[in-house]
C-alpha positions as CSV (number, residue, x, y, z in Angstrom):
1,X,5.9,-11.0,-19.4
2,X,4.9,-10.7,-15.8
3,X,2.8,-7.8,-14.4
4,X,2.3,-6.7,-10.8
5,X,-1.3,-7.4,-10.0
6,X,-1.2,-6.6,-6.3
7,X,1.3,-4.9,-4.0
8,X,1.8,-3.8,-0.4
9,X,4.7,-1.6,0.7
10,X,6.9,-3.2,3.4
11,X,7.2,-1.6,6.8
12,X,9.5,-2.0,9.8
13,X,8.1,-4.3,12.5
14,X,6.4,-2.0,15.1
15,X,4.3,-2.1,18.1
16,X,1.1,-0.1,18.5
17,X,-1.1,-1.8,15.9
18,X,-3.6,-4.2,17.5
19,X,-3.5,-7.1,17.1
20,X,-0.1,-7.1,15.5
21,X,2.2,-10.1,15.1
22,X,5.1,-8.3,13.5
23,X,7.2,-7.9,16.7
24,X,6.8,-11.5,17.8
25,X,7.1,-13.0,14.3
26,X,6.2,-16.7,13.7
27,X,7.3,-20.2,14.6
28,X,5.8,-23.5,13.5
29,X,2.8,-21.5,12.3
30,X,1.1,-20.8,9.0
31,X,-0.1,-17.4,7.8
32,X,-2.9,-17.1,5.2
33,X,-3.3,-13.7,3.5
34,X,-6.1,-12.7,1.1
35,X,-5.4,-10.2,-1.7
36,X,-7.5,-9.0,-4.6
37,X,-5.7,-8.9,-8.0
38,X,-6.1,-6.1,-10.5
39,X,-4.9,-8.1,-13.5
40,X,-5.4,-11.6,-14.7
41,X,-3.3,-14.3,-16.3
42,X,-2.7,-18.0,-16.6
43,X,0.3,-18.2,-14.2
44,X,1.0,-16.5,-10.8
45,X,4.1,-15.8,-8.8
46,X,4.7,-14.0,-5.5
47,X,7.4,-11.7,-4.1
48,X,8.4,-12.0,-0.5
49,X,10.2,-9.3,1.4
50,X,12.6,-9.5,4.4
51,X,13.5,-5.8,3.9
52,X,13.6,-5.1,7.6
53,X,14.8,-8.5,8.8
54,X,18.2,-8.5,10.7
55,X,18.7,-12.2,10.1
56,X,17.9,-14.7,7.3
57,X,14.2,-15.7,7.0
58,X,13.3,-19.3,6.3
59,X,10.0,-20.0,4.5
60,X,9.3,-23.8,4.7
61,X,6.6,-23.7,2.1
62,X,4.0,-21.5,0.3
63,X,0.8,-22.1,-1.6
64,X,-1.5,-19.9,-3.7
65,X,-5.2,-20.5,-4.5
66,X,-8.5,-18.9,-5.2
67,X,-10.1,-17.4,-2.1
68,X,-13.6,-18.5,-1.3
69,X,-14.8,-17.2,2.1
70,X,-12.8,-16.3,5.2
71,X,-9.6,-18.4,5.4
72,X,-11.1,-21.0,3.0
73,X,-9.3,-21.6,-0.3
74,X,-10.0,-23.6,-3.5
75,X,-7.3,-26.0,-4.7
76,X,-4.2,-24.5,-3.1
77,X,-1.2,-24.8,-5.5
78,X,2.2,-25.4,-4.1
79,X,4.8,-22.8,-5.0
80,X,8.5,-23.4,-5.6
81,X,11.6,-21.2,-5.5
82,X,14.2,-22.1,-8.1
83,X,12.6,-25.6,-8.0
84,X,12.6,-26.0,-4.2
85,X,9.6,-25.9,-1.9
86,X,11.4,-23.9,0.7
87,X,13.4,-20.7,0.4
88,X,15.7,-18.6,2.6
89,X,15.7,-14.8,2.3
90,X,18.8,-13.0,3.4
91,X,18.5,-10.2,6.0
92,X,17.1,-7.1,4.1
93,X,16.6,-9.3,1.1
94,X,13.7,-10.6,-1.0
95,X,12.7,-13.7,-3.0
96,X,10.5,-14.3,-6.0
97,X,8.7,-17.7,-6.5
98,X,8.7,-19.7,-9.7
99,X,5.5,-19.2,-11.7
100,X,2.6,-21.6,-10.8
101,X,-0.2,-22.6,-13.1
102,X,-3.3,-20.8,-11.9
103,X,-5.7,-19.0,-14.1
104,X,-6.9,-15.8,-12.4
105,X,-9.0,-12.9,-13.5
106,X,-8.8,-9.2,-12.7
107,X,-10.8,-8.5,-9.6
108,X,-10.5,-12.0,-8.3
109,X,-9.3,-12.6,-4.6
110,X,-6.5,-15.1,-4.1
111,X,-4.9,-16.5,-0.9
112,X,-1.2,-16.8,-0.3
113,X,-0.3,-19.2,2.6
114,X,3.2,-19.2,4.1
115,X,4.5,-21.8,6.6
116,X,7.4,-21.1,9.0
117,X,9.0,-24.1,10.7
118,X,11.8,-21.9,12.2
119,X,11.6,-18.8,14.2
120,X,11.3,-15.8,11.9
121,X,12.2,-13.0,14.3
122,X,10.4,-9.7,13.9
123,X,8.4,-9.7,10.6
124,X,8.6,-7.2,7.8
125,X,4.9,-6.3,7.3
126,X,2.4,-3.9,6.0
127,X,0.5,-2.6,9.0
128,X,-2.9,-1.5,7.7
129,X,-4.3,-4.0,5.2
130,X,-8.0,-3.3,5.9
131,X,-8.4,-7.0,5.0
132,X,-8.3,-10.0,7.3
133,X,-5.2,-12.2,7.4
134,X,-5.2,-15.5,9.4
135,X,-2.7,-17.5,11.5
136,X,-2.8,-21.1,12.6
137,X,-0.5,-23.6,14.3
138,X,1.5,-26.1,12.2
139,X,1.7,-26.7,8.5
140,X,-1.7,-25.6,7.0
141,X,-0.5,-25.1,3.4
142,X,-3.0,-27.7,2.1
143,X,-5.9,-26.7,4.4
144,X,-8.9,-25.8,2.2
145,X,-11.6,-25.1,4.8
146,X,-9.7,-22.7,6.9
147,X,-10.7,-24.3,10.2
148,X,-7.1,-24.5,11.4
149,X,-6.6,-20.8,11.3
150,X,-7.7,-19.6,14.8
151,X,-6.3,-16.1,14.9
152,X,-6.7,-13.1,12.7
153,X,-5.5,-9.6,12.1
154,X,-5.6,-6.8,9.5
155,X,-2.0,-6.7,8.4
156,X,0.1,-8.4,5.7
157,X,3.3,-10.2,6.5
158,X,6.4,-10.7,4.3
159,X,4.2,-10.6,1.2
160,X,5.0,-7.6,-1.0
161,X,3.6,-8.5,-4.5
162,X,1.6,-11.0,-6.5
163,X,2.4,-11.0,-10.3
164,X,0.6,-12.6,-13.2
165,X,1.7,-13.4,-16.8
166,X,-0.9,-11.1,-18.3
167,X,1.7,-9.2,-20.4
168,X,0.3,-5.8,-19.3
169,X,2.5,-2.7,-19.4
170,X,-0.1,-0.1,-18.5
171,X,-0.1,-0.4,-14.7
172,X,-0.9,2.5,-12.5
173,X,0.8,2.9,-9.1
174,X,-0.7,5.1,-6.4
175,X,2.0,6.5,-4.1
176,X,1.1,8.1,-0.8
177,X,0.1,7.9,2.8
178,X,-2.9,6.7,4.8
179,X,-5.4,8.1,2.3
180,X,-3.8,6.0,-0.4
181,X,-3.5,3.0,2.0
182,X,-7.3,3.2,2.4
183,X,-7.8,4.4,6.0
184,X,-11.5,5.2,6.4
185,X,-12.7,2.7,3.8
186,X,-14.9,-0.3,4.9
187,X,-12.5,-3.1,6.1
188,X,-12.8,-6.3,4.0
189,X,-14.8,-4.6,1.2
190,X,-12.0,-3.5,-1.1
191,X,-13.2,0.1,-1.1
192,X,-9.9,2.0,-1.2
193,X,-9.5,4.5,-4.0
194,X,-7.0,2.1,-5.7
195,X,-9.8,-0.5,-5.8
196,X,-12.3,2.0,-7.2
197,X,-9.8,3.1,-9.9
198,X,-9.0,-0.5,-10.9
199,X,-12.7,-1.2,-11.4
200,X,-13.2,1.8,-13.5
201,X,-10.1,1.6,-15.7
202,X,-9.7,-2.1,-16.2
203,X,-5.9,-1.5,-15.8
204,X,-3.6,-3.0,-13.1
205,X,-3.7,-0.6,-10.2
206,X,-1.0,-1.0,-7.5
207,X,-1.4,0.5,-4.0
208,X,1.9,1.9,-2.7
209,X,0.4,3.8,0.3
210,X,1.6,3.6,3.9
211,X,-0.5,5.0,6.7
212,X,1.3,8.0,8.3
213,X,4.1,8.0,5.7
214,X,6.1,11.2,5.3
215,X,7.6,12.6,2.1
216,X,10.8,14.0,3.7
217,X,11.6,12.0,6.9
218,X,11.8,8.4,8.0
219,X,9.6,7.2,10.9
220,X,9.8,4.0,12.9
221,X,6.0,3.6,12.7
222,X,5.3,5.1,9.3
223,X,8.0,3.7,7.1
224,X,10.9,5.1,5.1
225,X,10.4,8.6,3.7
226,X,8.8,8.8,0.3
227,X,11.8,10.2,-1.6
228,X,13.7,7.0,-0.6
229,X,11.0,4.3,-0.9
230,X,9.6,5.3,-4.3
231,X,12.2,3.2,-6.1
232,X,11.5,0.0,-4.2
233,X,7.7,0.4,-3.9
234,X,6.9,1.8,-7.4
235,X,9.8,2.1,-9.8
236,X,10.8,-1.6,-9.5
237,X,7.3,-2.9,-10.1
238,X,6.7,-4.9,-13.2
239,X,4.4,-3.4,-15.9
240,X,3.9,0.1,-14.4
241,X,3.8,3.1,-16.8
242,X,2.1,5.7,-14.6
243,X,2.6,6.8,-11.0
244,X,0.0,9.0,-9.2
245,X,1.5,11.0,-6.3
246,X,-0.5,12.1,-3.3
247,X,1.8,12.8,-0.3
248,X,3.1,15.6,1.9
249,X,0.1,16.1,4.2
250,X,1.7,14.4,7.2
251,X,4.9,16.4,6.8
252,X,2.8,19.5,7.1
253,X,0.3,18.3,9.7
254,X,2.7,16.4,12.0
255,X,4.7,19.5,12.4
256,X,1.6,21.5,13.4
257,X,0.6,19.5,16.5
258,X,2.3,19.2,19.9
259,X,-0.4,16.9,21.3
260,X,1.1,13.6,20.1
261,X,5.0,13.5,20.1
262,X,5.0,10.4,18.0
263,X,3.7,12.7,15.2
264,X,6.8,15.0,15.4
265,X,9.6,13.1,13.7
266,X,10.9,16.2,12.0
267,X,11.1,20.0,12.4
268,X,8.4,22.3,11.1
269,X,8.4,22.2,7.3
270,X,7.8,25.0,4.8
271,X,6.3,24.8,1.4
272,X,9.7,24.9,-0.3
273,X,10.7,21.7,1.6
274,X,7.6,19.8,0.4
275,X,8.0,21.1,-3.2
276,X,11.6,19.9,-3.2
277,X,10.4,16.5,-2.2
278,X,7.9,16.4,-5.0
279,X,10.5,17.5,-7.5
280,X,12.6,14.6,-6.4
281,X,9.7,12.1,-6.9
282,X,9.1,13.6,-10.4
283,X,12.8,13.3,-11.2
284,X,13.0,9.7,-10.2
285,X,9.7,8.7,-12.0
286,X,10.6,10.5,-15.3
287,X,14.1,9.0,-15.2
288,X,12.5,5.6,-15.2
289,X,10.3,6.6,-18.1
290,X,7.0,6.8,-16.2
291,X,4.2,9.3,-16.6
292,X,4.0,11.2,-13.3
293,X,0.7,12.6,-12.2
294,X,0.5,14.9,-9.2
295,X,-2.5,15.3,-6.8
296,X,-3.3,18.3,-4.7
297,X,-3.7,17.6,-1.0
298,X,-7.2,17.0,0.3
299,X,-9.0,19.6,2.4
300,X,-8.3,18.9,6.1
301,X,-9.6,21.8,8.2
302,X,-11.0,20.6,11.5
303,X,-8.6,17.6,11.7
304,X,-5.8,17.1,14.1
305,X,-3.4,18.1,11.3
306,X,-4.9,21.6,10.8
307,X,-3.6,24.8,12.1
308,X,-2.5,28.3,10.9
309,X,0.9,27.1,9.6
310,X,-0.5,23.9,8.1
311,X,-3.2,25.9,6.2
312,X,-0.6,28.3,4.8
313,X,1.8,25.6,3.7
314,X,-0.8,23.3,2.2
315,X,-2.2,26.1,0.1
316,X,1.2,27.1,-1.2
317,X,2.1,23.4,-2.0
318,X,-1.2,22.9,-3.8
319,X,-0.8,26.1,-5.8
320,X,2.7,24.9,-6.9
321,X,1.3,21.5,-7.9
322,X,-1.5,23.1,-10.0
323,X,0.6,25.8,-11.7
324,X,4.2,24.9,-11.9
325,X,3.8,22.6,-14.9
326,X,6.3,20.1,-13.5
327,X,3.9,17.1,-13.3
328,X,2.8,15.5,-16.5
329,X,-0.8,16.0,-15.4
330,X,-2.5,17.3,-12.2
331,X,-5.6,16.0,-10.4
332,X,-7.1,18.7,-8.1
333,X,-8.4,16.5,-5.3
334,X,-8.7,19.4,-2.9
335,X,-11.4,21.0,-5.1
336,X,-13.0,17.7,-6.0
337,X,-13.7,16.8,-2.3
338,X,-14.1,20.2,-0.8
339,X,-17.2,21.4,1.1
340,X,-18.7,24.1,-1.2
341,X,-19.4,26.3,1.9
342,X,-15.9,25.9,3.3
343,X,-13.2,24.8,0.7
344,X,-10.7,24.0,3.4
345,X,-13.0,21.2,4.8
346,X,-13.9,17.8,3.4
347,X,-17.5,17.7,2.1
348,X,-19.5,15.9,4.9
349,X,-20.7,13.3,2.5
350,X,-17.1,12.3,1.8
351,X,-15.8,12.5,5.4
352,X,-14.9,9.4,7.3
353,X,-15.4,11.4,10.4
354,X,-12.0,12.7,11.4
355,X,-12.1,15.5,8.8
356,X,-8.9,14.1,7.3
357,X,-9.7,10.8,5.6
358,X,-12.4,10.1,3.0
359,X,-15.1,7.4,3.4
360,X,-16.0,4.9,0.7
361,X,-17.9,7.5,-1.3
362,X,-15.0,10.0,-1.1
363,X,-12.6,7.4,-2.4
364,X,-14.9,6.9,-5.4
365,X,-14.8,10.6,-6.2
366,X,-11.0,10.5,-6.0
367,X,-10.8,7.6,-8.4
368,X,-13.2,9.3,-10.9
369,X,-11.1,12.5,-10.7
370,X,-8.0,10.6,-11.6
371,X,-9.8,8.7,-14.3
372,X,-10.6,12.0,-16.1
373,X,-6.9,12.8,-16.3
374,X,-5.6,9.4,-17.5
């Protein structure tokens, strides 16, 4: 039985992330991506996504191996797809590799290298990886030292999951926006709250966050709305039995500000709108047989999302999450991270600096709050 050990939620190719290869795609190039697994096993397979491709995607070859440092890898193992070294993904489709013999442990970083010998077109990607990915010219599938990879970025391309044959059925998926994605954590250090939770529970923890994601509305930059993408990004993952929901702050905050039009993909929302979205997530999760845990929104006074309307709606939503009894359990992150002198603000020790996102220490506090409810 295979279990998801790492995931990244696919996004539409978009400009505005620097450097970003998603719009230009790849041709006669190799891309090496480093991911840290949260479950171990003796065999590994990968999932590739062309969810936002408008034409077929040809992958000429793929390897997986243990990461060492930078783009270096130990003994890259060739992957096959139904016995072939290459694979073609249809537009808006996906592919799963055959299982490869590679013993891996929970917490171990692995590399996945993809070679594209034909033009890919714009690439389905995950914008904010907070981990370095590498690109080099030509077929570098067997490159072990990493010297051929002469460009880097902090996004993931086409890779949506790594699975292991650990037989685990106790996976936890964290579903949310940039806070779940890990914005504000130290890049390259695996200090997101999903990482902290995986280290503390010993269970597979899958990160289904997208920076800027909205619960109720699609966005060209920030992905499909949460009520639509939950099925693909959580419910279809192998081995998951619990989903932890932390979403809705952008719906509230983006409708508060007029300063950045990109942040206004929808009309002003009210608490009832956000509650209806949460109820839909709960319905979908429970229909699939998952335990669904709800989190209150973090304090965000002083941020660019804050205002009179945002304050009112966020308090009403949090009160519903705490008291309605519709979630299987509730984690009160607002109170866990609040400044004692001003409960609407993040405690300074947990604040990344924008009064919206936690820092590494804040993410640890979030993980420990969830751990108490598991």
